[in-house]
Phi, psi and omega in degrees: 000123183285166188297319182292323178292316180298319180297316180296316179300314180298318181298318181290313184291329179265007177058055172253155183303143178223150177233124183241121189243122179258118186243128180184206183255213183292338176296319177284317179302312175086328182267148005264037186264327174230169170283164179305329181277353183253001179290159180293334178291317177298320178293321176301317180299320178293321178296320177298315181297322181292323182278319185249082188285350178273009176250148163268115185260129176230161183232144170241128181251125177292136178255121187250134175249320182224128190294334182271000182246166176297168176299137182288316180194175177241136175268123180155177005285137176257120184291132175251316180198164172076165179197179176073222188265017179294147174297149187261132169252121184252128178243124187246130175264105190240046179259147176232121179303136180088359183289140167251176174299319179299316178295326177295320177300320182291337179248032186300337179297340177296332190223017174246160181064275181243137179274186185300332181269007179085001180252161172285140180292140173273333177214140177235123180257124183249128175224108179221162175138331181302311182280327178300329182267003187277083187294344179281352179238099186291344177284348183239325189297136168223157176291161176304322179296315179293322175304315180295320177296318178296321179297321177302317180294317178299316181293327178296327175290312188284337179290351173280346176278164178273357186287150168282124182267141172237130175257122178253132179288152178297145191281284190195147175211047179071177184280343183275347179233072184296139185247005186304313183294327180285322176296318178297324178297319178296323179295317180294315184292324176296318180295319180298327182261005181055047180252136178305138183242134178240115188271074178291337175296316179297321177306313183287324177294322179294333179276341184300135175215115187299343179277349181277151174288180176056060174062031178080009182249357177057230186279010176276339180252159190288321188204176179287345185247002183239112187271000185226333188276137189287143160282170175305324179291319176298321177296318179298315183292322179292316178299317179301316180296314180296316182296316179297320178292320176302311181297321179295314182294314184283334180083043182234000000 
């Protein structure tokens, strides 16, 4: 068990403050596709509060103005549960719509050193690939090989932090934008760095049914014309999967 994992486990089990930072693109950002309370990050915070009732859980939501720039500011703390003198668990939504791994590297100050609450993150969850695989947008698209190289660079930056890193595979973007090669790249890079891997791509592939509307995902996607952004139900199911995997990995 590495030091960052052991530290996070001890903090949760001994009810010491923890900071969990979710870094990604519009899937993590959630807006303008869901309300702030319907994003998968908000749902993760509620799941944490329900399981760990001895924490006061609060959320910070990143406010985005321009997709190619860092987050402008954070809204919070937003109360999720608990009050009084309970130790605080902070969940941060640090997604920027349109982000690629390269753009995340360029805005690394958003999620390195100090998080939105002024503390160092205990865990950082990374979810990228939707925009990197978007071949119709040449300002974002990279090949799977280049995506993997960029991810290596991002991890080299983040491994200097004390946080436990989690790599989440890109979820889904309809049949016209296949993500299999990008998901496999995330799996390989996580394995090379001995970083916990959460296969959210498999979750969405397992749910796919070509007879369902909305790109074969039914009520998990927002609309008939949007192949990647979550409906509230898609956000709930994705958060549940991530949270269960988080508890399994950390051992809490």
